[in-house]
Structure formats: structure tokens, C-alpha cells
N, C-alpha and C positions, 0 to 999 in steps of 0.2 A: 824453680820456686823455693825458696828459704819457709821453712814451715812457720813463722810469725807473716812474712809477705802473702802467704797463705790467708792467719786468720783475719790479720791487716783488711783482706778480701772481703774474706764472711763476712766481718762487722763490720764491714757499710754498707751490704748490700742488706741484711736485716735490717739495719738501720732505715734505709730506703725505704723495702718496704714499710716494715711498721709506722714509717710516715707516711708513707704514700694507705696505709689501711683507714687508720687516722681520719688521715684528708680526707676520707670520698661516705667515711662510717659517720659524722662530725655532724647535727643537726647545721644547718645552716647561718641560722641567727645566734650560735653558738662559738663564739670568735676565742674562746680561751683554752685553753693548752695547754696541760703539766708534761714536763721530760723529765724522767729518775734515772737515774743511773744504776741497776742494782751492783754487789758487789763484785761477779764473773763480770761486769763490765758489756753486760746488755740494759741496750739503752729502752727504755717501757713510754709509751706517752698513752697518757686521760687525760677526763675533764676531771677529777676528782682532785682535789691541791691536799698535797702530805705536805711533815715538816719538813724534807730530805727535796721533795721535789720539783725543779726552777722552773715556773711561769715564765711562757713562748707566751705571742702573741702569731693568729694562722690567719688569712686573709682570704676573704672568702670566696669559693669559689661559684663557679658560673654550674649548673649542670646538663644532661642533654634534654630535661625539660624543663628549663625555659625559653620561653620568647624573646627578640628580642622585641623593643611596643614599636620599634619600622616594620615591622612583616604586622601586630596585630594593629598599625592603624592603616594600612592595606586590603585588609582582610574584606573581601563586597559581606555586602549587610544582603539580605533574605528579600529586605528592599530594591534592591540592586540585580540581585538573581535572578527578578520575575520576570518576567517576561509581557510588557504591557501593549494594549488596539487600542490609545487614547487618539490614534489618528485613523485607524479605522471606520470608513461612513458608510451606512448598512440600509440601503433601501429593500421589503421584502413584503408580501402581499399574501392573500389566496387567491387566485382564481379560481375555480368550485371546485364544490357547488357557488352557492353567490348563495351572500345574509339570507336568511329566513326563507331559502329552495326551501321547500315541500319534494322528497326523495320517494320516488314508490320504488322500493326497492325487499321484494319479498324474500328475495336469501340474505341478506343484508346483506349487501355487496354495497360501500359507495368505494367512489374516484375523486381520492381533492390532493388538488396541484395545486404549485402557489410560480412564484417567479421571489427573486433576489440580486437582484445591486449589491455583490461586494468587491468594494474597492481598496485599494493601500494594506490586503489583509499578506504576513506572508506565509503564504500556507491554505486550503481546502479547508471550507466554510462546512460545519457539518452542522443539516438540520434534522430539525429535535419537533417531531409536528407529534399534538396530544389532541387525546381526547375526552372530552369533560375532565382536563386539567392532571393526568393520565397520561405520564409519555405513551404509544403504542408505537412510537416509527424512530428511529434514529442511525442519519449515516448521510452520505452523502450525493442522496437520490431528491430528483422536485420533484415528483408524480408520488401516487400511494393508493394502491387498491383498501382500502377495509373488511376486513372481512366480521359479518355474524355479528353487524352490531343495530345495538337492543332497538325497539321501534319509541319514538317518542321525543324530547323534546331533543338535543344532541349537542355541544357544545366542541368548540375546533380553535383552533391553536399549532404555530410555525414562531418558533426561536431555531434564529442563529447565534451559535455556537462556534465561534476560535475554536484551533485543536488542541487546546488547553484547558477546553473545556468550557472556560471566561462566558456569557452571552454578550452581547453585541447586540440584539436585537429582537424584536419580538413581537409577529402582526395585532391587530383587531383578533381579540377575543368570535369569532359569528357562531348563530347560532340556526341552526338545521331543525325538517322535523322526517324524520324519519316514517315513512309507511309502511307496514309489513299487513299482513294479513295475516289473519286470527284467526279462531271459535266466534272470535265474535268481531270481527269485521272481514265476510266473507265478501264481500264485496270488490276487496284490493285481489281479488282473484284475473280478476273481470277488467280487459284495459278501459272497456265501453262505459263500464260501469262505475259510480263517484266514488271517491276516496275516502269516503268510510271513515271510521272516529279514530283521532289520532292521540288520541291518551296521552 
């Protein structure tokens, strides 16, 4: 290959690389580019106008960060992603102890059981037992043995939760009275005697 031909190939390669560099680095909103040829024949592209530069127009480019509008419209919203349980029906009630029951439990143990009829739920329900408005159990069981329950008036409630922990239903809050023997109420130690004080 002759020297003029080699020079021509190198010149065109430099021109293409320089032009590509300008296109990639030029701001998206700046479409005015100027072309200037130096004395040695090198072509330079710039965004700064000079007396011997020729103004050329460069079409805006779509970068890899641009997202087509149709894709933006097809993106699901958080509301669409969230699982809903509008069609779920739940009936739940506490079986034991009964409301207003006086429970003699010197060891502080109370057995609480409930039944629930859950319909149209995709997955298994989670039951949450609350004692005095505080969660004391959460899981699949429908019977729980509470230990070391303080004497006096106690409040019980069961809530039914979906797999994502959304509340589906709850029972009425019932009140029971826990009777435990103490120094002030020794009669509770004898099953044949009265119930004593209940504070």
C-alpha cells in the first residue's frame, strides 16, 4: 500500500474516532457542533465556535440510560404488586376460657383455644393471641397454654393474619379473672374453701 493511501486511511480513522468521541461526550441538549481543520489536515470537532470553524448539526442520540415510554407505561405500580385479600372471609371465636370466667390457676397457667373458619385464602392463616393487648403467641396453632399469668382481671383476644401479616379478622376481647394463691389469699390453696380475694 502506498504512503498517500495509508495516510488517507489513517486520516479517515482519526476523523471517525474524533467524531464518535464528540457525539458520545456532547450533552443531549447541545446539538450545535463546530468542525475545524488544522494546517496539518487534522479535523477537530468542538462545541466552541471560532472564526475558521464550520458549524454542523448533530442529531441527538438515545443513550443506554433512556427508557422507552412504552416500557414506563407497562411498569406495575406498588398497588398492583401488593397482594390483596378482599375476597377472604373469616369467622373466628374464642372457645376457652369463657367470657367472665373465674379461673383458679395457682401456677398461673391458662389454656386458651379458639376456632376459625377461613375461606378463599391463598396460603395458611397466622393466629396471634393477645393478653392484655400484648402479643403472647403467633403461629398456626389454635390452642395455647399460657404460663405465669398474673392474678386479677385479664383480657384475651385472637387475631387472624394473612401470610403477608395483613390482619383479616379478630375476635371480641373477652375478660377473665385469674385466681392465684398468695399470702393475702391463702384460701386458694384449698379447693374445698372459698375463692378468696381477687384484687
